[in-house]
C-alpha positions in Angstrom: 5.5 8.0 23.6 1.6 7.5 23.1 -0.4 4.4 24.8 -0.5 2.3 21.8 3.3 2.8 21.4 3.8 1.7 25.0 3.0 -1.7 24.0 6.2 -1.8 21.7 8.8 -0.6 24.9 10.3 -4.0 25.6 11.4 -4.1 22.0 14.9 -2.6 21.2 15.3 -0.6 18.2 16.5 -2.6 15.2 20.0 -1.8 14.0 21.0 -1.7 10.5 23.6 -4.4 9.2 26.7 -3.5 7.0 25.9 -6.2 4.5 22.8 -4.7 3.2 24.6 -1.0 3.1 24.9 -1.0 -0.7 21.2 -1.7 -1.6 20.2 0.9 0.9 22.7 3.1 -0.6 21.3 2.6 -3.8 17.8 3.2 -2.8 18.4 6.2 -0.7 19.6 7.7 -4.1 16.4 6.7 -5.6 14.3 8.4 -2.8 16.2 11.5 -3.1 16.7 14.3 -0.6 14.7 12.9 2.7 16.5 15.2 5.0 17.9 11.9 6.7 21.6 11.0 7.6 22.6 7.7 5.9 22.8 5.9 9.2 19.2 6.9 10.3 17.8 5.7 6.8 19.9 2.4 6.7 18.3 1.9 10.2 14.9 2.4 9.4 15.4 0.4 6.1 16.7 -2.5 8.5 13.9 -2.2 10.9 11.3 -2.0 8.2 12.9 -5.3 6.4 13.0 -7.0 9.8 9.1 -6.3 10.5 8.1 -7.3 7.0 6.3 -10.6 6.2 7.2 -13.7 4.4 3.8 -14.2 2.8 3.0 -14.7 -1.0 1.9 -11.1 -1.6 2.4 -8.9 1.4 6.0 -9.5 1.7 9.3 -7.2 1.5 9.3 -7.0 -2.5 5.9 -5.7 -2.4 7.0 -3.1 0.2 9.8 -2.2 -2.3 7.2 -1.9 -5.1 5.2 0.5 -3.2 7.9 2.6 -2.0 9.3 2.6 -5.7 5.7 3.8 -7.2 5.5 6.2 -4.2 8.5 8.0 -5.2 7.8 7.8 -8.6 4.5 10.0 -7.8 6.4 12.2 -5.4 8.7 13.1 -8.5 5.8 13.7 -10.9 4.2 16.0 -8.1 7.0 17.9 -7.5 7.5 18.4 -11.0 4.0 19.8 -11.0 4.8 22.3 -8.2 3.1 19.9 -5.5 5.3 19.6 -2.6 5.7 16.2 -0.9 7.1 15.2 2.5 9.1 12.7 1.2 10.4 11.5 4.5 6.9 10.9 5.9 6.1 9.1 2.4 9.5 7.0 2.8 8.6 6.0 6.5 4.7 5.0 5.8 5.5 3.3 2.7 8.3 1.1 4.4 5.7 0.1 7.4 2.8 0.2 5.8 2.2 -3.8 6.0 4.6 -4.2 9.0 3.8 -7.7 10.8 1.0 -8.2 8.3 0.7 -11.8 9.2 0.2 -11.6 12.8 -3.0 -11.4 14.3 -3.1 -7.5 15.7 -5.8 -8.3 18.3 -3.2 -10.1 20.1 -1.0 -6.8 20.9 -4.5 -5.0 21.5 -5.1 -3.4 18.0 -8.3 -3.2 16.0 -6.6 -3.5 12.3 -3.2 -4.6 10.8 -3.1 -1.1 9.7 -3.4 0.2 13.5 -0.6 -2.4 14.5 1.9 -0.9 11.5 1.3 2.3 11.9 2.1 2.0 16.0 5.7 -0.1 14.6 6.5 2.5 12.3 5.9 5.0 15.5 8.3 3.2 17.6 10.9 2.6 15.3 10.8 6.0 13.6 11.5 7.6 16.8 14.9 6.3 17.0 15.8 7.4 13.4 15.3 11.2 13.2 11.6 11.7 12.8 9.8 14.7 14.8 6.8 13.8 16.6 4.7 15.8 13.6 6.2 13.7 11.1 5.6 10.5 13.0 2.1 11.5 13.2 1.8 12.3 9.5 3.2 8.8 8.7 0.7 7.1 11.0 -2.0 8.5 9.4 -0.9 7.9 5.8 -0.5 4.1 6.7 -4.1 4.2 8.4 -5.3 6.0 5.1 -4.6 2.3 3.4 -7.4 0.9 5.6 -10.5 0.0 3.7 -13.2 2.8 4.5 -10.5 5.3 5.0 -10.6 8.6 3.1 -6.9 9.8 2.0 -6.6 13.7 3.1 -2.8 14.6 2.6 -0.9 14.5 -0.6 1.1 11.5 1.4 -2.0 10.0 2.0 -3.0 9.5 -1.6 0.3 8.7 -2.9 0.7 5.7 -0.4 -2.7 4.3 -1.3 -2.2 4.8 -4.7 1.1 3.0 -4.8 -0.4 0.2 -2.7 -3.2 -0.7 -5.2 -1.4 0.3 -8.2 -1.2 -3.4 -9.9 -5.2 -3.3 -10.1 -4.7 -0.5 -12.9 -2.0 -2.7 -14.4 -1.7 -5.0 -17.3 -4.1 -8.0 -16.6 -2.3 -10.9 -17.3 1.3 -9.3 -16.5 0.4 -7.4 -13.1 -3.3 -7.7 -11.8 -3.7 -11.4 -12.5 -0.4 -12.7 -10.8 -0.9 -10.4 -8.0 -4.3 -11.5 -7.6 -3.2 -15.2 -7.4 -0.4 -14.5 -4.9 -3.3 -12.8 -2.6 -5.4 -15.7 -3.1 -2.5 -18.0 -2.2 -1.7 -16.1 0.7 -5.5 -16.4 1.9 -5.5 -19.9 1.9 -2.0 -20.9 2.1 -2.1 -23.3 -0.7 -0.2 -22.1 -3.9 -1.3 -25.2 -5.9 -5.0 -24.0 -6.0 -6.3 -21.7 -8.8 -8.5 -18.5 -7.8 -11.7 -19.6 -7.1 -15.0 -17.9 -8.0 -15.9 -16.9 -4.6 -12.7 -15.3 -4.0 -12.9 -13.3 -7.3 -16.0 -11.9 -6.5 -15.2 -10.8 -2.9 -11.9 -9.3 -4.7 -13.6 -7.0 -6.9 -16.0 -5.9 -4.5 -13.0 -5.3 -2.3 -10.9 -3.4 -4.5 -13.9 -1.3 -6.1 -14.1 0.1 -2.5 -10.7 1.7 -2.9 -11.5 3.2 -6.3 -14.5 4.8 -4.8 -11.8 7.3 -3.4 -10.6 10.2 -5.2 -6.9 9.3 -5.6 -6.2 12.0 -8.1 -2.9 13.7 -7.4 -4.0 17.0 -8.7 -5.2 18.3 -12.3 -1.7 17.4 -13.9 -2.3 13.8 -13.1 -3.2 12.7 -16.7 -2.9 9.2 -16.1 -5.4 9.1 -13.5 -8.4 8.6 -15.7 -6.8 5.8 -17.5 -5.9 4.0 -14.5 -9.2 4.0 -13.0 -10.9 2.6 -16.2 -8.1 -0.1 -16.6 -8.8 -0.7 -12.9 -12.5 -1.3 -13.5 -12.0 -3.2 -16.6 -9.8 -5.3 -15.0 -12.6 -6.1 -12.1 -14.9 -6.8 -14.9 -12.6 -9.1 -16.8 -11.9 -11.2 -13.6 -15.6 -11.7 -13.0 -16.0 -12.8 -16.3 -13.8 -15.9 -15.9 -16.4 -16.9 -13.1 -18.8 -19.8 -14.1 -21.6 -17.6 -13.5 -20.4 -14.0 -14.6 -22.4 -11.2 -13.5 -21.5 -8.2 -11.9 -22.9 -8.2 -8.1 -25.0 -5.4 -7.0 -22.6 -4.2 -4.5 -19.8 -3.7 -6.8 -22.2 -1.8 -9.2 -23.4 0.4 -6.3 -20.1 1.1 -5.1 -18.6 2.2 -8.6 -22.0 3.9 -9.3 -22.8 2.0 -12.2 -26.1 0.5 -13.5 -25.6 -3.2 -13.5 -26.9 -3.2 -17.1 -25.9 0.2 -18.1 -22.5 1.5 -19.4 -19.4 1.0 -17.6 -16.2 2.9 -17.5 -14.0 1.4 -20.4 -10.8 1.8 -22.2 -12.6 1.4 -25.4 
């Protein structure tokens, strides 16, 4: 056990509850062959649910959305002869936002991602993960940290799945999730999204888009998703009282502020 995992030695591994087995079994079928026993699958599932947060956006529903999308991408990769370690991806997706609402510095971590990765590491040890699989899972979780560079196919799938709604339908997916993120930030769901939050969100999300998150030459949807993502960010900015593309956003996306921008048109 690594030094960072020692901080969890007083926590017992979470035990699965039979009341949730039906849902677990259904999702286990969706995830495919992970090389895990039903007991280990259910145990890690329960552990992740216990460690999930009850926030407007970063919650168990978001975790399952990310996991489901990750398995969609894994299917696509394997259909195109690109192997994916589904077990690593499964564990990393389940724990990528573990204890998100807690201040990681209270337990000596420098980021929410390193805190979540340590929780995954401690729990996965009890549910059939090898040390190599644990390290790969921790790496994938850390790849979701702003400024990180996803390296493995599992890293790319997790990051892409985590931010997938950026490139979704503006009114049906992107805007509602942005509102949830705002409600989470201010903990006042009766408020509308403020202009300052919109600009900050556009700049932050664009940083993730500077990474190449294409899964390979077969990934025909990537260019469309990236263009839709940028269009969504521009549309969000257009709803501000003083619409302009912040210089930092233009710089990050490699665009001339007054020049051509990626577009679906």
